[in-house]
Backbone as CSV, one residue per row, in Angstrom:
resi,resn,N_x,N_y,N_z,CA_x,CA_y,CA_z,C_x,C_y,C_z
1,UNK,26.984,69.638,-0.768,28.437,69.689,-0.538,29.168,68.915,-1.634
2,UNK,30.279,69.463,-2.117,31.086,68.822,-3.142,31.837,67.636,-2.544
3,UNK,31.671,66.436,-3.127,32.318,65.246,-2.570,33.202,64.532,-3.561
4,UNK,33.304,64.982,-4.814,34.149,64.323,-5.801,35.615,64.629,-5.550
5,UNK,36.480,64.046,-6.364,37.918,64.190,-6.132,38.385,65.630,-6.349
6,UNK,39.223,66.074,-5.440,39.780,67.424,-5.484,41.283,67.322,-5.658
7,UNK,41.839,68.091,-6.577,43.278,68.100,-6.789,43.830,69.452,-6.363
8,UNK,44.980,69.421,-5.691,45.627,70.647,-5.224,46.904,70.872,-6.023
9,UNK,46.858,71.838,-6.909,48.040,72.206,-7.693,48.873,73.140,-6.829
10,UNK,50.019,72.653,-6.374,50.801,73.364,-5.388,50.506,72.826,-4.002
11,UNK,50.190,71.546,-3.933,49.766,70.942,-2.681,50.835,70.801,-1.629
12,UNK,52.082,71.120,-1.986,53.167,70.999,-1.011,53.533,72.332,-0.367
13,UNK,52.812,73.408,-0.696,53.140,74.729,-0.180,52.522,75.014,1.175
14,UNK,52.651,76.268,1.622,52.154,76.670,2.945,50.659,76.437,3.082
15,UNK,49.913,76.731,2.032,48.468,76.555,2.117,48.051,75.139,1.732
16,UNK,48.699,74.565,0.737,48.281,73.273,0.218,48.259,72.166,1.250
17,UNK,49.334,72.056,2.022,49.390,71.015,3.036,48.284,71.155,4.062
18,UNK,47.987,72.380,4.436,46.919,72.634,5.405,45.556,72.251,4.819
19,UNK,45.355,72.548,3.548,44.080,72.242,2.912,43.879,70.731,2.822
20,UNK,44.923,70.006,2.468,44.820,68.549,2.365,44.379,67.945,3.696
21,UNK,44.995,68.379,4.778,44.635,67.853,6.102,43.159,68.094,6.385
22,UNK,42.695,69.295,6.107,41.305,69.638,6.402,40.328,68.834,5.541
23,UNK,40.649,68.652,4.276,39.749,67.909,3.403,39.717,66.428,3.773
24,UNK,40.882,65.881,4.107,40.925,64.471,4.506,40.174,64.243,5.811
25,UNK,40.229,65.207,6.718,39.469,65.092,7.970,37.973,65.050,7.705
26,UNK,37.546,65.619,6.589,36.132,65.579,6.208,35.788,64.307,5.440
27,UNK,36.777,63.463,5.211,36.542,62.224,4.491,36.481,62.384,2.988
28,UNK,36.992,63.496,2.469,36.950,63.752,1.035,38.179,63.182,0.336
29,UNK,38.027,62.885,-0.942,39.126,62.371,-1.750,39.921,63.540,-2.302
30,UNK,41.183,63.612,-1.939,42.021,64.747,-2.331,43.418,64.255,-2.643
31,UNK,44.067,64.898,-3.591,45.454,64.551,-3.909,46.224,65.810,-4.290
32,UNK,47.485,65.792,-3.928,48.365,66.903,-4.270,48.956,66.691,-5.653
33,UNK,49.220,67.776,-6.348,49.856,67.730,-7.659,51.047,68.679,-7.635
34,UNK,52.232,68.113,-7.566,53.461,68.894,-7.552,54.523,68.111,-8.314
35,UNK,55.702,68.642,-8.401,56.770,67.956,-9.136,57.074,66.582,-8.556
36,UNK,56.898,66.430,-7.251,57.275,65.189,-6.576,56.099,64.249,-6.310
37,UNK,54.889,64.598,-6.741,53.723,63.761,-6.465,53.680,62.563,-7.403
38,UNK,52.847,61.584,-7.052,52.737,60.367,-7.854,52.301,60.680,-9.283
39,UNK,51.401,61.630,-9.418,51.010,62.140,-10.738,51.545,63.567,-10.809
40,UNK,52.778,63.720,-11.271,53.485,65.004,-11.130,52.839,66.141,-11.918
41,UNK,53.050,67.342,-11.379,52.619,68.570,-12.050,53.770,69.550,-11.989
42,UNK,54.149,70.063,-13.152,55.246,71.023,-13.243,54.766,72.201,-14.091
43,UNK,54.775,73.396,-13.513,54.317,74.571,-14.255,55.111,74.782,-15.536
44,UNK,56.352,74.351,-15.563,57.198,74.570,-16.730,57.228,73.370,-17.670
45,UNK,56.417,72.356,-17.409,56.307,71.184,-18.285,54.830,70.879,-18.484
46,UNK,54.245,71.458,-19.494,52.798,71.365,-19.675,52.337,69.965,-20.055
47,UNK,53.254,69.111,-20.429,52.878,67.735,-20.718,52.414,67.003,-19.458
48,UNK,52.698,67.557,-18.284,52.295,66.924,-17.022,50.902,67.348,-16.575
49,UNK,50.366,68.376,-17.158,49.150,68.974,-16.628,47.932,68.062,-16.734
50,UNK,47.737,67.460,-17.909,46.530,66.670,-18.124,46.479,65.477,-17.177
51,UNK,47.584,64.785,-17.046,47.616,63.630,-16.164,47.357,63.994,-14.716
52,UNK,47.819,65.181,-14.308,47.620,65.615,-12.927,46.168,65.986,-12.647
53,UNK,45.466,66.505,-13.652,44.105,66.997,-13.452,43.033,65.950,-13.721
54,UNK,43.319,64.975,-14.543,42.291,64.015,-14.927,41.720,63.275,-13.719
55,UNK,40.413,63.129,-13.735,39.738,62.419,-12.662,39.213,63.325,-11.563
56,UNK,39.609,64.581,-11.570,39.165,65.517,-10.532,37.953,66.305,-11.013
57,UNK,37.171,66.779,-10.073,36.030,67.628,-10.400,36.305,69.087,-10.060
58,UNK,37.274,69.317,-9.189,37.623,70.687,-8.807,39.088,70.741,-8.412
59,UNK,39.635,71.948,-8.380,41.055,72.103,-8.081,41.295,73.380,-7.294
60,UNK,42.302,73.308,-6.439,42.859,74.494,-5.787,44.198,74.759,-6.465
61,UNK,44.426,75.993,-6.890,45.620,76.325,-7.660,46.413,77.417,-6.954
62,UNK,47.659,77.090,-6.616,48.610,78.069,-6.077,49.778,78.118,-7.051
63,UNK,49.878,79.195,-7.807,50.884,79.301,-8.863,52.272,79.539,-8.282
64,UNK,53.256,78.927,-8.891,54.652,79.129,-8.516,55.439,79.653,-9.709
65,UNK,56.329,80.683,-9.510,56.712,81.223,-8.206,55.759,82.285,-7.661
66,UNK,55.090,83.042,-8.536,54.160,84.074,-8.090,53.402,84.575,-9.312
67,UNK,52.156,84.960,-9.121,51.345,85.426,-10.247,51.845,86.741,-10.838
68,UNK,52.809,87.371,-10.208,53.350,88.625,-10.740,54.334,88.394,-11.881
69,UNK,54.820,87.187,-12.076,55.797,86.943,-13.140,55.117,87.062,-14.490
70,UNK,55.893,87.391,-15.508,55.340,87.776,-16.808,54.521,86.672,-17.472
71,UNK,54.875,85.421,-17.265,54.211,84.333,-17.987,53.058,83.699,-17.213
72,UNK,52.733,84.244,-16.048,51.726,83.619,-15.193,50.342,83.611,-15.832
73,UNK,49.883,84.738,-16.349,48.523,84.818,-16.874,48.311,83.851,-18.030
74,UNK,49.300,83.754,-18.899,49.170,82.825,-20.026,49.152,81.389,-19.548
75,UNK,49.937,81.099,-18.513,49.956,79.748,-17.955,48.614,79.417,-17.300
76,UNK,48.041,80.355,-16.574,46.736,80.135,-15.946,45.665,79.928,-17.012
77,UNK,45.726,80.703,-18.081,44.769,80.536,-19.180,44.885,79.140,-19.784
78,UNK,46.123,78.694,-20.013,46.330,77.363,-20.586,45.872,76.270,-19.635
79,UNK,46.157,76.442,-18.339,45.737,75.455,-17.350,44.214,75.352,-17.310
80,UNK,43.541,76.480,-17.360,42.076,76.473,-17.343,41.534,75.709,-18.541
81,UNK,42.166,75.875,-19.697,41.734,75.151,-20.885,41.855,73.648,-20.709
82,UNK,42.975,73.205,-20.132,43.174,71.779,-19.873,42.160,71.290,-18.843
83,UNK,41.900,72.102,-17.830,40.944,71.724,-16.789,39.557,71.507,-17.383
84,UNK,39.129,72.396,-18.259,37.819,72.256,-18.901,37.782,70.976,-19.721
85,UNK,38.841,70.712,-20.465,38.900,69.494,-21.280,38.862,68.237,-20.424
86,UNK,39.407,68.320,-19.219,39.430,67.170,-18.309,38.134,67.023,-17.515
87,UNK,37.212,67.948,-17.697,35.925,67.844,-17.040,35.839,68.492,-15.675
88,UNK,36.822,69.285,-15.280,36.725,69.976,-13.997,35.615,71.017,-14.055
89,UNK,34.954,71.193,-12.930,33.841,72.120,-12.845,34.197,73.421,-12.139
90,UNK,35.294,73.428,-11.380,35.532,74.545,-10.468,37.022,74.646,-10.148
91,UNK,37.534,75.865,-10.156,38.916,76.130,-9.740,38.915,77.228,-8.686
92,UNK,39.593,76.960,-7.578,39.839,77.968,-6.548,41.263,78.466,-6.752
93,UNK,41.421,79.744,-7.034,42.745,80.315,-7.308,43.221,81.153,-6.143
94,UNK,44.417,80.842,-5.633,45.071,81.708,-4.657,45.732,82.843,-5.418
95,UNK,45.195,84.039,-5.258,45.664,85.199,-6.001,46.340,86.185,-5.069
96,UNK,46.832,87.269,-5.641,47.548,88.276,-4.870,46.773,89.580,-4.800
97,UNK,46.920,90.277,-3.697,46.302,91.596,-3.547,47.200,92.650,-4.165
98,UNK,46.608,93.505,-4.972,47.345,94.642,-5.491,48.416,94.324,-6.511
99,UNK,48.364,93.149,-7.111,49.361,92.776,-8.120,48.703,92.766,-9.499
100,UNK,49.238,93.552,-10.429,48.653,93.601,-11.763,48.714,92.244,-12.440
101,UNK,49.806,91.507,-12.224,49.925,90.177,-12.818,48.857,89.240,-12.294
102,UNK,48.547,89.357,-11.018,47.502,88.520,-10.427,46.146,88.853,-11.039
103,UNK,45.886,90.126,-11.255,44.615,90.524,-11.855,44.485,90.000,-13.278
104,UNK,45.591,89.985,-14.032,45.553,89.425,-15.383,45.267,87.926,-15.330
105,UNK,45.846,87.242,-14.362,45.617,85.804,-14.220,44.170,85.521,-13.840
106,UNK,43.616,86.327,-12.947,42.213,86.161,-12.575,41.318,86.308,-13.805
107,UNK,41.587,87.318,-14.615,40.776,87.568,-15.805,40.882,86.406,-16.788
108,UNK,42.092,85.872,-16.936,42.292,84.749,-17.852,41.526,83.524,-17.386
109,UNK,41.517,83.286,-16.086,40.798,82.136,-15.547,39.295,82.295,-15.754
110,UNK,38.767,83.464,-15.449,37.333,83.695,-15.598,36.899,83.588,-17.056
111,UNK,37.772,84.014,-17.996,37.431,83.988,-19.417,37.276,82.571,-19.947
112,UNK,37.825,81.603,-19.233,37.746,80.207,-19.682,36.335,79.649,-19.568
113,UNK,35.498,80.287,-18.730,34.143,79.822,-18.541,33.966,78.848,-17.398
114,UNK,35.063,78.387,-16.795,34.958,77.472,-15.673,34.510,78.225,-14.430
115,UNK,33.799,77.578,-13.534,33.440,78.215,-12.270,34.704,78.533,-11.478
116,UNK,34.762,79.719,-10.906,35.970,80.142,-10.202,35.630,80.720,-8.835
117,UNK,36.571,80.542,-7.913,36.558,81.294,-6.657,37.952,81.894,-6.515
118,UNK,38.025,83.197,-6.336,39.298,83.888,-6.210,39.538,84.226,-4.744
119,UNK,40.658,83.777,-4.208,41.066,84.114,-2.841,42.300,85.013,-2.937
120,UNK,42.120,86.300,-2.663,43.238,87.240,-2.746,43.898,87.395,-1.383
121,UNK,45.202,87.257,-1.365,45.960,87.411,-0.117,47.308,88.020,-0.439
122,UNK,47.941,88.587,0.567,49.267,89.154,0.373,50.245,88.481,1.327
123,UNK,50.872,89.225,2.230,51.893,88.659,3.108,51.274,87.718,4.140
124,UNK,51.852,86.522,4.247,51.396,85.544,5.228,52.076,85.784,6.574
125,UNK,51.359,85.534,7.675,52.013,85.497,8.979,53.147,84.473,8.967
126,UNK,52.926,83.368,8.281,53.887,82.261,8.302,55.200,82.567,7.592
127,UNK,55.303,83.720,6.938,56.618,84.110,6.411,57.649,84.225,7.529
128,UNK,57.169,84.490,8.742,58.072,84.639,9.883,58.418,83.301,10.535
129,UNK,57.689,82.254,10.210,57.906,80.975,10.881,58.139,79.802,9.941
130,UNK,57.741,79.937,8.682,57.908,78.844,7.737,58.579,79.298,6.443
131,UNK,58.918,80.554,6.377,59.425,81.084,5.128,60.761,81.782,5.249
132,UNK,60.936,82.793,4.417,62.234,83.417,4.222,62.759,84.151,5.445
133,UNK,61.874,84.521,6.391,62.313,85.328,7.525,62.722,84.507,8.742
134,UNK,62.457,83.209,8.747,62.650,82.400,9.948,64.096,82.416,10.435
135,UNK,65.041,82.252,9.544,66.438,82.175,9.964,66.874,83.442,10.691
136,UNK,66.450,84.598,10.184,66.832,85.849,10.827,66.106,86.041,12.164
137,UNK,64.847,85.598,12.226,64.124,85.675,13.499,64.855,84.850,14.551
138,UNK,65.302,83.671,14.189,66.034,82.821,15.126,67.355,83.465,15.538
139,UNK,67.972,84.224,14.609,69.242,84.888,14.898,69.059,86.154,15.728
140,UNK,67.803,86.632,15.850,67.544,87.795,16.696,67.523,89.123,15.987
141,UNK,67.620,89.134,14.659,67.574,90.408,13.926,67.035,90.160,12.517
142,UNK,65.926,90.821,12.198,65.352,90.731,10.862,65.667,92.006,10.103
143,UNK,66.305,91.873,8.944,66.697,93.016,8.125,65.953,92.961,6.799
144,UNK,65.128,93.977,6.554,64.314,94.030,5.345,64.247,95.459,4.827
145,UNK,63.978,95.635,3.529,63.838,96.982,2.967,62.403,97.489,3.105
146,UNK,61.848,97.391,4.299,60.470,97.804,4.544,60.448,98.800,5.690
147,UNK,59.829,99.943,5.431,59.773,100.991,6.449,58.488,100.970,7.235
148,UNK,57.745,102.087,7.191,56.564,102.251,8.037,55.257,101.928,7.322
149,UNK,55.338,101.227,6.201,54.125,100.784,5.519,53.519,99.613,6.284
150,UNK,52.222,99.678,6.517,51.544,98.627,7.273,51.011,97.541,6.341
151,UNK,50.915,96.336,6.877,50.409,95.184,6.136,49.506,94.366,7.055
152,UNK,48.274,94.051,6.633,47.389,93.217,7.459,47.690,91.735,7.236
153,UNK,48.762,91.261,7.845,49.233,89.894,7.635,48.103,88.883,7.829
154,UNK,48.019,87.910,6.903,46.963,86.908,6.931,47.540,85.563,7.368
155,UNK,46.839,84.885,8.251,47.263,83.569,8.733,46.962,82.532,7.657
156,UNK,47.942,81.693,7.336,47.759,80.652,6.320,46.656,79.678,6.705
157,UNK,46.403,79.523,7.997,45.302,78.658,8.426,43.953,79.248,8.027
158,UNK,43.839,80.572,8.043,42.606,81.212,7.580,42.426,81.008,6.081
159,UNK,43.525,81.102,5.335,43.440,80.862,3.889,43.007,79.430,3.625
160,UNK,43.576,78.480,4.362,43.212,77.077,4.187,41.742,76.852,4.499
161,UNK,41.258,77.444,5.583,39.846,77.309,5.926,38.962,77.891,4.822
162,UNK,39.368,79.033,4.276,38.595,79.664,3.206,38.600,78.795,1.951
163,UNK,39.737,78.201,1.636,39.827,77.340,0.457,38.938,76.115,0.609
164,UNK,38.934,75.523,1.795,38.084,74.355,2.043,36.607,74.735,1.880
165,UNK,36.229,75.880,2.418,34.844,76.339,2.263,34.502,76.515,0.789
166,UNK,35.414,77.116,0.029,35.169,77.353,-1.392,35.073,76.045,-2.170
167,UNK,35.889,75.066,-1.792,35.916,73.788,-2.506,34.728,72.896,-2.170
168,UNK,34.107,73.119,-1.043,33.053,72.207,-0.591,31.653,72.800,-0.594
169,UNK,31.527,74.108,-0.807,30.211,74.732,-0.805,30.009,75.521,-2.109
170,UNK,29.110,75.060,-2.972,28.893,75.729,-4.269,28.504,77.198,-4.162
171,UNK,28.016,77.636,-3.002,27.603,79.034,-2.862,28.759,80.004,-3.020
172,UNK,30.000,79.510,-2.918,31.166,80.383,-3.039,31.710,80.469,-4.468
173,UNK,31.075,79.761,-5.374,31.551,79.786,-6.760,31.285,81.141,-7.414
174,UNK,32.238,81.521,-8.266,32.168,82.772,-9.017,32.099,83.995,-8.107
175,UNK,32.866,83.909,-7.013,33.001,85.020,-6.090,34.483,85.289,-5.821
176,UNK,34.773,86.492,-5.370,36.136,86.901,-5.022,36.152,87.349,-3.573
177,UNK,37.142,86.840,-2.824,37.272,87.189,-1.408,38.671,87.756,-1.159
178,UNK,38.727,88.928,-0.546,40.007,89.523,-0.161,40.280,89.153,1.287
179,UNK,41.322,88.363,1.494,41.614,87.808,2.811,42.747,88.583,3.467
180,UNK,42.462,89.189,4.616,43.482,89.900,5.379,43.290,89.598,6.861
181,UNK,44.312,89.930,7.637,44.155,89.909,9.075,43.267,91.061,9.507
182,UNK,42.886,91.114,10.787,41.958,92.147,11.260,42.594,93.514,11.504
183,UNK,43.934,93.591,11.490,44.595,94.889,11.667,45.927,94.865,10.926
184,UNK,46.379,96.048,10.575,47.625,96.176,9.828,48.774,96.547,10.756
185,UNK,49.935,95.942,10.515,51.141,96.223,11.296,52.289,96.480,10.333
186,UNK,53.252,97.283,10.769,54.505,97.373,10.031,55.323,96.133,10.345
187,UNK,56.344,95.874,9.553,57.213,94.733,9.829,57.912,94.914,11.182
188,UNK,58.221,96.145,11.523,58.848,96.407,12.819,57.894,96.020,13.958
189,UNK,56.626,96.383,13.825,55.648,96.040,14.846,55.427,94.529,14.926
190,UNK,55.441,93.868,13.767,55.263,92.419,13.754,56.399,91.728,14.496
191,UNK,57.631,92.177,14.259,58.785,91.599,14.951,58.684,91.858,16.453
192,UNK,58.217,93.047,16.832,58.055,93.362,18.254,57.043,92.424,18.913
193,UNK,55.984,92.078,18.197,54.994,91.162,18.767,55.553,89.751,18.892
194,UNK,56.383,89.357,17.947,57.040,88.048,18.057,57.986,88.038,19.250
195,UNK,58.738,89.128,19.424,59.654,89.223,20.568,58.891,89.137,21.881
196,UNK,57.767,89.821,21.952,56.958,89.785,23.178,56.435,88.375,23.437
197,UNK,55.992,87.695,22.388,55.434,86.356,22.542,56.482,85.345,22.964
198,UNK,57.721,85.553,22.529,58.782,84.598,22.835,59.565,84.957,24.087
199,UNK,59.481,86.220,24.508,60.296,86.664,25.627,61.753,86.833,25.249
200,UNK,62.023,86.928,23.946,63.391,87.088,23.453,63.603,88.506,22.942
201,UNK,64.860,88.902,22.863,65.219,90.174,22.242,65.386,89.932,20.740
202,UNK,64.418,90.398,19.963,64.483,90.272,18.504,64.314,91.667,17.927
203,UNK,65.251,92.083,17.113,65.255,93.444,16.581,64.862,93.456,15.111
204,UNK,64.379,94.605,14.686,64.095,94.827,13.272,64.968,95.969,12.777
205,UNK,65.556,95.803,11.609,66.387,96.845,11.010,65.987,97.047,9.558
206,UNK,65.643,98.283,9.211,65.362,98.602,7.825,66.677,98.805,7.076
207,UNK,66.818,98.140,5.938,68.028,98.249,5.128,67.645,98.711,3.733
208,UNK,68.632,99.138,2.984,68.365,99.569,1.612,68.060,98.366,0.735
209,UNK,67.401,98.620,-0.380,67.100,97.538,-1.307,68.384,96.919,-1.853
210,UNK,69.398,97.761,-2.107,70.668,97.255,-2.627,71.326,96.315,-1.628
211,UNK,71.317,96.694,-0.350,71.904,95.824,0.669,71.096,94.534,0.813
212,UNK,69.779,94.657,0.715,68.907,93.490,0.844,69.157,92.492,-0.285
213,UNK,69.091,92.961,-1.523,69.277,92.053,-2.655,70.710,91.531,-2.710
214,UNK,71.674,92.364,-2.307,73.058,91.904,-2.275,73.252,90.783,-1.271
215,UNK,72.588,90.906,-0.119,72.670,89.852,0.884,72.038,88.566,0.406
216,UNK,70.924,88.678,-0.329,70.269,87.488,-0.870,71.167,86.794,-1.892
217,UNK,71.822,87.608,-2.739,72.715,87.034,-3.736,73.903,86.339,-3.076
218,UNK,74.440,86.975,-2.027,75.573,86.389,-1.314,75.190,85.080,-0.636
219,UNK,73.900,84.975,-0.261,73.415,83.753,0.386,73.114,82.653,-0.620
220,UNK,73.227,82.968,-1.917,73.047,81.958,-2.942,71.631,81.781,-3.448
221,UNK,70.732,82.739,-3.155,69.368,82.614,-3.643,69.321,82.806,-5.159
222,UNK,68.447,82.086,-5.846,68.315,82.225,-7.301,67.935,83.650,-7.684
223,UNK,68.434,84.113,-8.816,68.155,85.476,-9.240,66.670,85.709,-9.444
224,UNK,65.950,84.688,-9.917,64.513,84.836,-10.111,63.789,85.142,-8.811
225,UNK,64.181,84.470,-7.732,63.565,84.720,-6.430,63.948,86.096,-5.911
226,UNK,65.194,86.489,-6.132,65.637,87.823,-5.707,64.818,88.897,-6.421
227,UNK,64.605,88.716,-7.730,63.816,89.690,-8.488,62.385,89.770,-7.968
228,UNK,61.827,88.611,-7.610,60.460,88.576,-7.093,60.367,89.325,-5.769
229,UNK,61.296,89.064,-4.852,61.284,89.743,-3.559,61.508,91.243,-3.727
230,UNK,62.344,91.613,-4.683,62.579,93.038,-4.943,61.287,93.712,-5.403
231,UNK,60.517,93.025,-6.237,59.234,93.585,-6.692,58.241,93.687,-5.544
232,UNK,58.167,92.643,-4.719,57.201,92.644,-3.615,57.496,93.760,-2.620
233,UNK,58.782,93.950,-2.294,59.139,94.996,-1.333,59.184,96.380,-1.978
234,UNK,59.601,96.433,-3.236,59.796,97.726,-3.878,58.560,98.307,-4.520
235,UNK,57.589,97.433,-4.883,56.403,97.929,-5.574,55.110,97.630,-4.824
236,UNK,54.878,96.354,-4.531,53.600,95.972,-3.919,53.475,96.509,-2.498
237,UNK,54.592,96.548,-1.760,54.563,97.049,-0.386,54.727,98.567,-0.396
238,UNK,53.716,99.245,-0.936,53.750,100.704,-1.031,52.530,101.344,-0.381
239,UNK,51.774,100.546,0.368,50.578,101.052,1.012,49.295,100.646,0.328
240,UNK,49.376,100.090,-0.869,48.165,99.738,-1.610,47.340,98.649,-0.914
241,UNK,48.014,97.818,-0.095,47.332,96.728,0.595,47.195,96.957,2.100
242,UNK,47.377,98.191,2.544,47.376,98.459,3.983,45.988,98.320,4.610
243,UNK,44.949,98.483,3.814,43.598,98.412,4.363,43.212,96.967,4.681
244,UNK,42.455,96.796,5.756,41.932,95.475,6.094,40.640,95.242,5.320
245,UNK,40.384,93.983,4.997,39.195,93.619,4.245,38.434,92.531,4.986
246,UNK,37.167,92.362,4.650,36.310,91.440,5.387,36.121,90.084,4.756
247,UNK,37.048,89.667,3.890,36.874,88.411,3.180,36.780,87.189,4.076
248,UNK,37.562,87.165,5.156,37.527,86.008,6.059,36.151,85.896,6.714
249,UNK,35.622,87.013,7.172,34.291,86.990,7.788,33.236,86.587,6.761
250,UNK,33.355,87.084,5.539,32.376,86.790,4.498,32.303,85.299,4.189
251,UNK,33.437,84.661,4.062,33.441,83.260,3.631,33.371,82.281,4.787
252,UNK,33.861,82.682,5.976,33.916,81.754,7.100,32.938,82.084,8.219
253,UNK,32.435,83.311,8.231,31.499,83.681,9.281,32.144,83.863,10.637
254,UNK,33.438,84.115,10.655,34.165,84.361,11.916,35.264,85.377,11.636
255,UNK,35.792,86.009,12.688,36.867,86.985,12.476,38.153,86.321,11.985
256,UNK,38.961,87.087,11.292,40.286,86.621,10.893,41.194,86.533,12.114
257,UNK,42.197,85.698,12.032,43.159,85.518,13.119,44.052,86.740,13.236
258,UNK,44.163,87.284,14.424,45.030,88.441,14.653,46.488,87.990,14.707
259,UNK,47.403,88.875,14.310,48.820,88.529,14.295,49.305,88.124,15.682
260,UNK,48.768,88.765,16.721,49.193,88.422,18.077,48.795,86.988,18.431
261,UNK,47.634,86.540,17.943,47.226,85.149,18.168,48.201,84.200,17.490
262,UNK,48.532,84.524,16.249,49.504,83.713,15.508,50.838,83.675,16.245
263,UNK,51.314,84.819,16.724,52.616,84.889,17.388,52.631,84.053,18.658
264,UNK,51.575,84.167,19.472,51.514,83.388,20.714,51.431,81.887,20.422
265,UNK,50.623,81.537,19.436,50.460,80.120,19.083,51.773,79.523,18.596
266,UNK,52.476,80.261,17.761,53.735,79.760,17.214,54.815,79.722,18.281
267,UNK,54.860,80.755,19.139,55.849,80.778,20.208,55.669,79.572,21.131
268,UNK,54.431,79.163,21.366,54.155,78.043,22.266,54.706,76.719,21.744
269,UNK,54.956,76.636,20.437,55.521,75.401,19.870,57.019,75.293,20.112
270,UNK,57.658,76.406,20.504,59.099,76.405,20.715,59.900,76.651,19.452
271,UNK,59.210,76.884,18.324,59.914,77.071,17.057,60.895,78.232,17.094
272,UNK,60.509,79.328,17.748,61.348,80.521,17.766,62.311,80.560,18.940
273,UNK,62.421,79.485,19.690,63.342,79.479,20.829,64.779,79.591,20.352
274,UNK,65.554,80.380,21.066,66.952,80.598,20.661,67.768,79.338,20.876
């Protein structure tokens, strides 16, 4: 089992915080690397990279804002070079399913020669409870430019468990795992399951891309984020990721969390209460 220091690049995100808790519960030495950490890491300030990575033997990397952006692959290649120079032995990369930019980043990381584990995931269940959709869920109506395309939403806790396994067991090195939930749902079906779990009336409405992006702009979201969401809904959500995959079972030896389990668990916390 790997017991040396582990650094989490993006340790403040949906997956990073969960991974830190799990590693600390195992008694392992782990630290987050983000703009606000004691040893800061900023994707747009490469002078911070070496200081953030030094002293670690392995790293979990969650790129911001998304591996689909044009400069991601070059940044991952550069980061891998710094990691090798700092003596890291292994990088676990949170990648995207069906994204050409993510595939370029994976290739760049592997070309560096460092041991890699690729965890591919797409839409998180937690987008409905910790992300961009929460406010609308609380308001009782989610409006998105998504029709009848299904998505096997993945629980962030499953991703965290998979990352911990990859970081602590050498048998997962130089492997790729596609992480999905056990069944695919449309966004309309997902909202219906949340409504059932909460006992509330929550509706889903499909809107045009123009209305969606216009609403985001009116709400003051940065143009870069709007462009990213437009790509995710307009290109990636086209059915290419509708199939379920067995990555969770492969790496964890147990079934992936079903969306209904996630919905009931989250509803029980009172988060979605009106």
